[in-house]
N, C-alpha and C positions, 0 to 999 in steps of 0.2 A: 507633657514629661512628668516622669513619677514624683511625686510629691517628694519623695525621699533619695532624690539623685539632685548633688549638685553641679551648678555649673563652674567650672575653672575659669576665673578672669585671667585675663592677658596678663596683669604682674603674680599671678600664683602661679602663672603656667612659667614665665620668665625666673622665678627664683627657682622651681623646679628644674626645669629644660636645661639649664644652661649647666650645671653641675653635673647633671647624668648623661648629657652630651659630650661633656668632656672626658670623662671615666668612659664611655662606652667606648669613643672614638682611640683614646689611648691603648685599651684592655685589645682592642682589635688588630690595632699597631704593633704592640710590643708583646713578644713571645715569652713563655714563661722563663725565667733564668735558672735550671736545677742547681742547687748545691753552692748557691752564692752568699756568701756571708753578706748579712746586711750592710755593715760597716764598707763593705766593697762597693755597693749601690750610688750611683752619682758622680765617681769618680772616672773620668774618659781613661786617664792611664791604665786604670783594671779592668776595663773593657771597652774596649778598640771598636766592637761591633755595639755600641750603645746608640740609644737614637738621641739626635737633639731636638729640641720643641723650642717655638715660638709662638707665645702668646698676645694677642692684640688685642687690649683692651678699650675700649671709649665709654663707658660707662662707671659712675664708682661703687655700686653693688656688684659688677663684672669684676672687677678690679679684686674684690673680697675674696670672690668664687675662683679667678685664676690664683691667688696665694696659697688659697688652701688647696687648691689641685698642685701647684707645685710643691706644697708639704709633704701631700700623700704620693705623689711620683719620687720622692728623694726616700719616704722611709719605707714604701713598699719594695720588700726583697726578689720579688717576682717581676718587678719592671729593669727592664735595662736601659736605665735613665740617663744618658750624658750634659749637655750644656742645656740649661732653661734660661731662657730669655724673656721675660715681659713688656712688651712694648707698650706705654700708657698714652693716649692722642684722646682728643677731644674733652669734656667736661669730669673725666676722671684725673686728669691732671694736677686738678687742687689737691688731689687726695696724696700729691708727692711732698706737698708742702712740709716744714719744721711744723709740729703740734697737731697734724691732721688724726683721724681718728683710727686709720690706718699707719700709723708710723710704727707700731711696736711691730705689726705684721709683717711690713718690708723689710724693717730690720736684722728679724729671722731669717727670712726670705732670702736674703741677701747672706745672712752668716751660713747659711746652709748651699751658697751656692748660685743662687739664680743673679741674673743680671737683671738691674731694673733702668729701663730706658726710658727717656722723656720725649716726646716729639718736639722738637723747638717749634713749627709751625703752631702746635696747639696752644702752647704758652703765650707764643706772640698774639695770638687771636684772643684769649683768656686775658692777657695783660698781667701774667705770672712773671715775676722776675726770677730769671733762675738763680739769684741768688738765696731766694728764700725755700729752695729744693732741700731735702734731706741729702746729706753729704754721699749717700750710699748710690744714688739717683745721675747715669749718665744720662746727657743730653746729646740726640742726635738732630740735625735739621728738620728732617724729614721722617716720620715715624714708619710709615705707607711704605717709602723705598727701603726704608731698613728691615722691614719685612720681608718685600721681596728679596732684597740682596740675600737674606738668612735663607728663605726659602730654593734659591738657587743652590746654594753651598749644601743642600739637602735637608735642613730642619723640617719636621714635620710641623705643619702650621695649623692653629684655630684662632679664628677672630671670635671675639665674643661684643 
């Protein structure tokens, strides 16, 4: 190997690849919306042909990427965004508790219309009391089942 070439480690690849993969998938699946005012992005009533998206998240660092992606989708006037639901399972579930380092970002995403959903099975496995979750979080019995239901309804799906 040439001494000036760097090897990309798995953590570095994960930090780079996940947000880039999300943006690539979304840019390929959503056509440009010419002439649409930025204020109309993300409002299903204004866009009957908008695409709904579900993001399934298991790792805390991926939750941060999903929140950033949801924000970018909402603020991009060329993307026809409908409903966005972020389903949180596994280790990322602890990030949904009051006082977490993602609390502000979660509240901002919910304020922009994203639905934040916690997997009840993950909460049970991690001994997290649902009463400790942010008031913007809805709890479903099984996050994977919820993701499958949304896919059956036509949501575009990305698993992180």
